[in-house]
GUVOVO-907631 format. One record per residue (C-alpha): z, x, y; residue in three letters. Coordinates in steps of 0.02 Angstrom, whole numbers, padded with zeros to 5 digits, always signed. Example, Ala and Ser with C-alpha at 12.3 -4.5 7.8 and 13.67 -1.06 7.14 Angstrom:
2
+00390+00615-00225Ala
+00357+00684-00053Ser
***
This chain:
133
+06581+11166-07852Met
+06725+11285-07828Thr
+06840+11340-07965Asp
+06983+11463-07976Val
+06954+11590-08114Ala
+07052+11747-08145Gly
+07138+11729-07978Gly
+06974+11723-07879Tyr
+06878+11576-07810Val
+06712+11553-07900Val
+06582+11455-07803Leu
+06433+11389-07900Asp
+06433+11542-08011Gly
+06462+11665-07869Ile
+06611+11772-07910Arg
+06673+11892-07776Pro
+06679+12076-07820Ala
+06846+12108-07903Leu
+06860+12290-07854Ser
+06843+12263-07666Arg
+06905+12086-07647Ala
+07012+12063-07491Pro
+07049+11884-07544Cys
+07189+11890-07671Gln
+07192+11713-07739Met
+07344+11688-07848Arg
+07399+11561-07975Arg
+07580+11534-08017Gly
+07560+11450-08186Leu
+07407+11457-08296Val
+07286+11325-08235Gly
+07385+11282-08079Gln
+07260+11248-07938Pro
+07269+11335-07771Val
+07321+11210-07638Thr
+07210+11183-07487Thr
+07349+11246-07373Ile
+07370+11405-07475Ala
+07181+11429-07479Leu
+07171+11405-07290Ala
+07308+11535-07267Asp
+07214+11658-07379Glu
+07049+11631-07286Val
+07136+11648-07118Leu
+07220+11810-07168Arg
+07068+11883-07256Asp
+06950+11843-07113Ala
+07069+11931-06993Ala
+07082+12083-07107Arg
+06895+12096-07129Leu
+06866+12081-06942Leu
+06996+12215-06911Gln
+06913+12330-07038Ala
+06743+12297-06958Tyr
+06807+12333-06782Glu
+06893+12492-06842Ala
+06734+12552-06928Gly
+06815+12543-07099Gln
+06691+12413-07160Trp
+06506+12410-07121Val
+06418+12255-07186Pro
+06258+12274-07285Glu
+06099+12214-07201Gln
+06095+12062-07317Ala
+06274+12019-07263Glu
+06220+12027-07081Arg
+06073+11913-07119Glu
+06189+11790-07206Leu
+06304+11794-07054Ala
+06155+11761-06939Glu
+06105+11609-07041Gly
+06283+11543-07034Leu
+06297+11576-06848Ala
+06147+11463-06815Leu
+06201+11318-06925Gly
+06319+11171-06912Gln
+06471+11221-07013Trp
+06520+11114-07160Ser
+06560+11140-07343Gly
+06385+11089-07400Pro
+06303+11202-07269Phe
+06408+11352-07323Phe
+06372+11317-07508Arg
+06185+11304-07473Ala
+06192+11467-07374Ser
+06283+11556-07515Leu
+06162+11498-07649Arg
+06040+11630-07711Asp
+06116+11772-07612Ile
+06064+11949-07658Pro
+06175+12059-07766Pro
+06225+12165-07615Thr
+06305+12011-07539Val
+06382+11956-07704Gln
+06468+12124-07722Ser
+06513+12141-07538Gly
+06672+12094-07446Arg
+06603+11955-07336Leu
+06576+11838-07483Ile
+06760+11853-07526Asp
+06800+11765-07362Val
+06653+11644-07355Leu
+06657+11574-07533Ala
+06834+11503-07522Pro
+06796+11439-07347Ala
+06678+11308-07422Cys
+06824+11209-07488Glu
+06915+11219-07322Ile
+06761+11156-07230Leu
+06750+11008-07350Asp
+06914+10938-07285Gln
+06910+10793-07163Ala
+07044+10877-07059Asp
+06975+11054-07058Val
+07105+11182-07007Asp
+07047+11232-06832Glu
+07133+11401-06842Asp
+07031+11445-06997Val
+06872+11382-06916Leu
+06904+11487-06760Arg
+06945+11643-06861Arg
+06788+11625-06965Leu
+06685+11596-06808Arg
+06757+11753-06726Val
+06712+11854-06882Leu
+06534+11787-06890Ile
+06512+11809-06702Asp
+06567+11991-06715Ala
+06437+12021-06851Leu
+06300+11937-06751Thr
+06318+11995-06570Pro
+06133+11968-06530Asp
+06132+11783-06569Ile
***
């Protein structure tokens, strides 16, 4: 289950690192939920920024983040698949930047009419991290 807490998406107890979070989830009023469209925009933008940082050498994923990306690259993408993949991840992934993009993506992937732009951007990011697959 996803929840918005403190301006960040929390997925089944996984809370992205606050100090390095590229995903700046915002709430207007206390308790106001983030809309799916706003969440999709955030994921789209954050995936692009993370990919850009990776390609520029400004971000180097931890080995555990690469392994997570490899597992995602081989699976059929859906909200439940992403949630299962993000369950029991090591602390290096929990405190890394990749989780900040992937955790909110679960909710986007749950939608019947998944935003194809978001899906493509996520796929490009994962493909960049897993060139040997």
